[in-house]
N, C-alpha and C positions, 0 to 999 in steps of 0.2 A: 661311618663307622669308627668307633674309637677303639684304640688298641686295648687288649685284654688287661685288666689289672690283676696281678697275682698277690695272693694272701699267703702269709707265712706265720711262725709261731706267734708273734705278738698280735697280729690281726686275728688269728685263730683264738687266741685267748680271750680277746675283747668280745668276740662273737659268741663263745661258750658262756662267758659270764652274763651277758645281756640275755641270752635264752635259757639260762639254767633252770629257772622256775617253771619254764614251760613243759619241761620233759618230766612227765608223770606216768607215761605208759598208758594213758587212757586210750581205750579201744584197741589194745594190741591184740593181735590174732591168736595169741596163745593163752589168753584169759589169765595171764599172770597178774598177781596183785599190783594195784597201782601204788605209785610212790607218794607218800604223804607230802603235802605242800611245803612244810617248813624245813626241809633238808638243806642246810646252809651250803653255799657255794664254796669252792676252794679258795684259798688266799690267792690274790692276783699275781704276786711275785712267784709264789710257789707254782702256779698253773703255768706261768710263762717259761719258768725253768724246766718243768716236766716236758712240755711240748717242745721246747727248743732241744733238749737232749735226745728225746725220741725222735725228733725229726732228723737231727744229725746222724744218729745211729742208723736210721733207715737208709741213709745214703751209702753205707759202706757194707762189705760182705765179710763173712767169717769163713775162711778156707773155701772161698768160691761160692758160698751158699748165700742166697738173698735171705735176709733176717726177716722173721714174722714172729711177733711176740705180743704179750699183753703186759701192762704194769697196772697196779692198783694201789691207791693211796689209802692205806688203812693200817692201824696198829694190829700187831698179831694177836693180841689178847682179845680182840673182838671179832676174829675171823671164824673160829671154829663153830660148825654146826652140829646139830644132834646126830645127823646121819653122816657116815664117812663117804668119801668118794666111791662110785661115781655119782652118788645122790646128793652128796654135801660136800663140805670144804674142810681141809685140814691145813693149818699153818706148819711150815717146816722152816724153823728159824736157824740161821747160821749161828756158830759159836760166837763169831765176831762179825758185826755189820760191815758192809762194804760201802765205799764211797759211790755216790750216784753221779756217774758221768758216762760218756759214750763208750769208754774203754770196758767198764764194767757190764754194761748192757750187751755190748758185742760179744763179750766172753760168755755170758750167762744165756743168752738167746737160744743157742742150740739145745741147752739142757732144759728150757722152759718151753716145752711144745706148745704151740698156740691152743691146740685142742684139749691139753690136759693140765697145764700149769699157768700161773701168773706171777710175775716178779713183784714182790711186795715192797712198797716204799713207805717210810715213816710219814705220816700225814702231818706236816707242820709248816714252818716257814722255809724259805729258800735256804737259809744258812744251815739248817741241821738235817736236811733231807739225806737219808741213807737208804740203802738196799739191806732190808733186815732178813730176807730169805725168799721162799717160795710158797705160793699157795697152791696146794694140790687140789684140783677141781674134778679130774676125771673128764671123760668125753660125754657123759650123759646129757649135760646141758645142750650140747650141739645136736644130739639126736632129738631132743625136745624141740628146739628151734626148727628142725627139719620136719617136725610133725610126727616123729616116730615113737616118741615117749612123752610123758607129761611129768613124771614123778622126779623132781630135782629141786634143790634149793636155789633160788636165784641169788645173784651176787647182791651184797649190801649196796644200798643207794649212795655210793661214793664215786669219787672219780676214777674212772678206768679208760686207759689209752690203749688202743690197738694199733700196731704197726703191721701193715699188710705188705709192704714193699717200699722201693725207693719213692720218698715223698708222699706216701699214702697212709694217712693217720685217720683214726676214728676216735672220737671222745664220746664216752658214754656215762651215764648215770646208772651204775650198776649194769644190768643186762640192756638198758634201754638207750639206744644211740641218740645222741644229741646233735651231732654234726660230724661231717667228714671233710677232710682236706685231700684234694685229688687234683694233680696238675696245677697246683696253685690256686685252685678255686674251692670255695667253701660251699657245701650244699647241706640241706636238711632232709631227713628221710620222712617218709609218709607211710602210715598204716595201710592205706589204700592205694592201689596201683592206678595210675591215670589211665583213662580210657580203657576200662577193664574188659570190655566186649572185644577190643582189638587184641589186647595183650593175652587175655586167657583163650582166645580162640573159640569161644563158645557162645553162641547166640541164644535168645530167648526161645527160639523154635527148637534148638538143639537141647536145651535144658528141659523143655516140655517133653520132647521125644524120650530122653533118658529117664525122667521121672515116671513117664507111662510104662516103659519097659520094667523099671522097679516095681511099680504097683501091681503089674501082673505077677511077679514073684511073690509079692507081699500077700496078695489075696489068695494064692494058691499054697501058702505055707500051712503046715499042720498045727502050729502054735501062733499065738498072737505076736504081731510084730509092732514096734513103735512106728510113729509116722515121721518121716524125714522132713525137716523144715525146708522151706523154699530156698533160702539163701545158701544151703550147705554145698551145692555143686559150685557155685560160683567162688565160695571161700576155698574150696579144694583146688580149683583151676588156678587161683591166685597163688596159693602155696606151691603148686607144681611149677609156675613160671618162675617164682623165686628160687626154687631149688635148681632149676636149669640154668638160670643166669649165674648164681653163686658158684656152681660146679664149673661153668666156663670161666669165671674169675680165677677160681683156684688154680686152674691148669697153668696159669701164667703164659699160656700160648696165644690167647685171643681167639676170637671167633666171630662168625656171622650167622644169625638165625633169621630167617624170613618166613613170613606167612602169607601165602598167596591164595586168592580165592579159588574154589573148586572148579568154577567155570573155565579156569585156565589150566589148573593141574591135571584135569581129566582129560585134556587134549594135548598129546605130546608136541604137536606142531605149534600149538598156540603157546605152550610153555617155553619152547625152543626159542621164541622170539624174545624172550625176557631173560632166560636162564638156560645155559648149556650144561645139563646134568651128566656127571661122570658115573655116578652110582645111582641107580633107580630101583626101588623095592617093588615087587610085583603088587598089583592092585588086589590084594586078597585080604582075608579076615585078619592075619597077623599085623597087617598095617594099621588096622583099626583098633588095635589092642587097648588103647588108652580109654576108649568109651567103655570097653568091657571092664577095665579095672574100676572105672567110676561106678558102674552099676554093682560090681562086686562089693565095693566100699559100702555103698548105700545099703546093700542087702545085709552085709555083716553087721553094721551098727543097728540097723532096724532089729535084726533077729536078737543081738546080743542085749538090746534094751527092751525087749519085749516084756510085758507084764500082764498076766492074766488078771490081776487086780486092778489094773489101770489101763484099760483098752485104748483110751484116747491119749496115751502119752506121746508127746512130741519131743524129737531130739535133733540136735544140730551140730555145729562145728565144735563148740566147746566140748560137747558130750563125746565127740569123736576124738578130741585130742586127750582126754583124760581116761578114756576107755582103754584098758590094756588087756582085754580078753585075747585068747589065741586067734580067733578069726579076724578080729579088727586089727590086730598088731600085724598079721599077715597081709592084710590089705594095704596098711600103711606102708610096709616094706616093698611091697609090690610096685606101688606108685613112686616111691622114692628111687627105686631101682630103674624105673622107666625114664624119670627125669635125668639120671646119671647116664643112661643109655644115649638119650638124645644129645646131652652135652659132650659126651665122648665122640659122636660124629663130627663135632666141630673142630676136633684135633686135626683132621684132614683139611688141607688147604681148599678153600672154596666155602660155599655156604651150605648150611642145612636147610632144606625146603619142607615146610609142613603146610598142610591145609586144614581148614577148621572141621571139627574140633581136634586139634592137636594130632593129626594123622600124619606120619612121616612119609613123605613122598620120596626123598632121597638126600644125598650129600654130596659134597665135592662139586657143587654148582658153581659155575662162573657166570656172573651177571653180565649181560651183553654190553659190549663196549659201543654199540651202534645206538644205544638209547641216548637221548638227548642229555647232554651234560647239565649239571646243575651248579650255577655260579654263586648263588646266594641261598643260604638256609636261614630258617628262624629258630633261635634258641628260646625255648619256653622258660618263662620267668616265674610261672605259677603251675599248680598241678594240672589246670585245665588248658593251659596254653592260650589263655586270653590275653596275656601280656607276653610280648616276645621282643627280642633284640635280633636284628638282622646281622649276619655274619657272612664273610667270604669263605668258600671252600678251598681256597688256595693252599692252606697250610694244613689239611687233613690228609690222612694216607688213602691208598687206593681202596681199602675195605670200606671206608665211610663213603668215599665218592660213589662207589658202585651201589651202596645201599640208598643213597639219595637219588641216583638215577632211577633205580627200581620204583621207589616210592613216588616219584614224579610221573612215571609211565603208568604204573598201576595204582590208582588213587585210593582203593581200599585195601592194599597191602600194608604189612607192618614189617619193620625190620628191627633187630636188636644187635647192636655191634658191642663187642667186648674187646678192649685193647690189651695188649700184652701186660700194661701196668695195672689191669684191673677196672679201668674206667668203663662203665657201661652207659650206652644210649638207647633209648627207644625212638624210632624214627617212623613218621607217617605224614601223609599229607593232611593239611588242616588249614581252612580259610585262605586258600590261594598260594600256600607255601609249603615246601617241604620243612617240617618242624621236628625238632628233636628235643627230648627231655633227658637231662643228666642225672646219673646216679639214683634211679629209682630203686627202692629197697624196702625191706620189710620193717625197718626201724628197730631191729634187734641186733645186738652185738653177735656177729657170726664170722665165718672166715671167708 
């Protein structure tokens, strides 16, 4: 096994320029307009300077605070949109531009909340780069990415760099992420989550059962309801998984989330062989609330989109995103709150244990140290894990080693680890090895 090669601003710039034209937003889960193919890439020297300054700034703190901010390379005259924040953008120009350097970014970052503002840079060559002011975006864009709202103006298709913490950089073309730099490693996001049946925790049988329960409500309704498309549930589960992982990242605490088959979780003695649970929820209906939330969302969308003049109308994920009726908005908020609830459980030391489909068993779980240790893991080099590189586990922390042990002992379990620096890994057994995928994400600029 060769030592890990680390990538830094110059390498990151090379990667971004190589893949710039590939970032079009095609297939994005929010149905945002795709980017036209002829958007020119940034100047190489300019890009290297921006990434270098942002990287160096990420390594310092301002009055004890970790810096999190965004910068956008665009002239103020082309920023303003028809709608004001929170639906659109407004440029707030300084009376005199500021020099673009680490000191300026460090001082400005606390005033440029990641969720609501962006630091504006003149888009040009390295020599004349300046900070011209702030772009006020409001936070509606973030709610849209979380699936709560749809009405907002996406960022222009220009260079956007997000700083998430020490050494954690994201490069995007507008709202569409092109690449991430984490722990010296470059990764590209994907719209689809690898091995979705494991990650989302919902099988084909589960989906069929939930659709049947929805159909009973639909047939008994007093007014015509639209028909829900088959892929709707899976898209919703993927979004829920993203929300959980993003919330765990944003806590800067780290956490461990494991999905264990019901045949084990329903037997306390069997579960204790793998995980010693500190806090266990009673096996009653509230523990299964996510299934009810899914059915409620399906019912709300079908009812809101029902049309007596078009009895065979079908609706799906895109319709759900753009629908802002009261009943659908409440369903979105309930699902988002549930994802945050699960993520908050990870704030307690130990792991959060769920069983499928996304039923919370408990939290504060300690994975047994009696399980056989894992000395070598496979790092997936592609979305399906067909290409891998073997790595020693000697340099990872106890959280990762515990997750590896569990996935080796329970071959159909899944674990998601989130480090304090925001690095996320999905772990499961595949083709004779404990295998992990780095930085799976939605491909959208988020927090």
